[in-house]
C-alpha positions in Angstrom: 0.0 0.0 0.0 1.3 3.4 -1.0 1.5 6.1 1.6 -1.1 8.9 1.4 -0.6 12.1 3.3 -3.7 14.1 4.0 -3.4 17.9 3.7 -3.1 19.6 7.1 -6.4 21.4 6.6 -8.2 18.1 6.2 -6.4 16.7 9.3 -7.5 19.7 11.3 -11.1 19.4 10.0 -11.3 15.7 10.9 -9.8 16.4 14.3 -12.0 19.3 15.1 -15.1 17.5 14.0 -14.4 14.4 16.1 -13.6 16.6 19.1 -16.7 18.7 18.7 -18.9 15.6 18.4 -17.2 13.7 21.3 -16.7 16.5 23.7 -18.5 19.7 22.5 -21.8 18.0 22.3 -21.3 15.6 25.2 -23.4 17.5 27.8 -25.9 19.0 25.3 -29.6 18.1 25.5 -29.9 16.3 22.2 -32.9 14.6 20.8 -32.8 10.8 20.7 -32.3 11.0 16.9 -29.5 13.5 17.2 -27.8 11.3 19.9 -28.0 8.3 17.5 -26.5 10.3 14.7 -23.7 11.6 16.9 -22.9 8.1 18.1 -23.0 6.7 14.5 -20.6 9.4 13.3 -18.2 8.8 16.2 -18.3 5.1 15.5 -17.4 5.9 11.9 -14.3 7.8 13.1 -13.3 4.8 15.3 -13.8 2.4 12.4 -11.7 4.5 10.0 -8.9 4.8 12.6 -8.9 1.1 13.3 -9.0 0.0 9.7 -6.1 2.3 8.6 -2.6 2.6 9.8 -2.6 5.9 11.6 0.5 7.7 12.9 -0.5 9.9 15.8 1.8 12.8 16.1 1.5 16.4 17.4 0.3 18.7 14.7 1.0 22.4 15.2 -2.3 24.2 15.3 -3.0 27.5 13.5 -6.6 27.8 14.7 -7.9 27.1 18.2 -11.6 27.8 17.6 -12.7 24.4 18.9 -9.6 23.7 21.1 -10.9 22.1 24.2 -7.7 21.9 26.1 -6.6 18.3 25.4 -3.5 17.2 23.6 -4.2 17.2 19.9 -3.1 14.5 17.5 -3.2 14.7 13.8 -4.5 12.1 11.3 -1.9 10.8 8.8 -2.7 7.7 6.8 0.1 5.5 5.5 
């Protein structure tokens, strides 16, 4: 399998989306349908991560709009 590097902007988008769904909406009063959709999308992130070889490494951040204070890791597919 040939290595594929995702652009940094895509890595940040994936990271911010996963963080927002996992933590940003964690204590929100969501409808049952929205809770199911949130859980389904988060499972999709987990499946993608487990089915691909992912190298977790610190990615310098240019935007901290959705930064929640946890150590950030970038997505890089090999």
